[in-house]
C-alpha positions as CSV (number, residue, x, y, z in Angstrom):
1,I,22.2,-16.7,4.4
2,E,22.7,-15.9,0.8
3,F,20.1,-13.5,-0.4
4,P,19.1,-11.8,-3.7
5,K,19.3,-8.1,-4.3
6,T,15.8,-7.2,-3.3
7,H,13.9,-4.7,-1.3
8,D,10.9,-7.0,-0.8
9,L,10.6,-7.8,2.9
10,K,8.3,-10.7,2.2
11,E,10.9,-12.3,0.1
12,L,13.6,-11.7,2.8
13,L,11.4,-13.1,5.5
14,V,11.1,-16.4,3.6
15,L,14.9,-16.7,3.7
16,I,14.9,-15.9,7.4
17,S,12.3,-18.5,8.1
18,N,14.7,-21.2,6.7
19,Y,17.3,-20.0,9.3
20,N,15.1,-19.1,12.3
21,N,11.3,-19.5,12.0
22,Q,10.7,-17.8,15.4
23,L,12.7,-14.8,14.4
24,C,10.8,-14.7,11.1
25,K,7.4,-14.7,12.9
26,S,8.6,-11.9,15.2
27,L,9.5,-9.8,12.1
28,Q,6.2,-10.2,10.3
29,A,5.3,-6.6,11.0
30,S,8.1,-5.5,8.7
31,V,6.0,-6.4,5.7
32,A,3.9,-3.3,6.3
33,L,7.1,-1.3,5.4
34,N,7.2,-2.7,1.9
35,I,5.0,0.3,0.8
36,F,7.9,2.6,1.8
37,G,10.7,0.6,0.3
38,V,9.4,-1.2,-2.8
39,T,6.4,0.8,-4.0
40,P,8.1,4.3,-4.1
41,R,10.5,3.0,-6.8
42,Y,7.5,3.0,-9.1
43,P,5.7,6.2,-8.0
44,D,3.0,6.6,-10.6
45,D,-0.2,6.1,-8.5
46,I,1.1,6.3,-4.9
47,P,-0.3,9.0,-2.6
48,E,2.0,10.6,-0.1
49,P,1.9,8.8,3.3
50,T,0.2,10.6,6.1
51,L,2.1,11.7,9.2
52,D,0.4,8.9,11.2
53,E,1.5,6.3,8.6
54,V,5.1,7.6,8.7
55,K,5.1,7.5,12.5
56,N,3.8,4.0,12.5
57,A,6.3,2.9,9.9
58,Y,9.1,4.4,12.0
59,K,7.9,2.6,15.1
60,I,7.8,-0.8,13.2
61,A,11.3,-0.2,11.7
62,S,12.7,0.7,15.1
63,E,11.2,-2.5,16.7
64,I,12.5,-4.6,13.8
65,R,16.0,-3.1,14.2
66,E,16.1,-3.9,17.9
67,K,15.0,-7.5,17.3
68,I,17.7,-8.0,14.7
69,I,20.4,-6.4,16.8
70,L,19.5,-8.8,19.7
71,E,19.5,-11.7,17.3
72,I,23.0,-10.8,16.0
73,K,24.3,-10.4,19.5
74,G,22.7,-13.7,20.5
75,K,20.5,-12.2,23.1
76,N,17.2,-13.4,21.7
């Protein structure tokens, strides 16, 4: 899949949906991570995340990582 240089997970999910819609649906939780990857690049009005928010983001990222590894290995 050709993809643009972006950090916007919504945009990347659209590209994935053209390849594998089921995988795209299983990765929807990743959109919650945009606040940690896109928004901090423009930090004017962004409050520091709470410990709970960081823990939740880490959990989501770990789950997404595992799903992608399984997809790459063809074990989905």
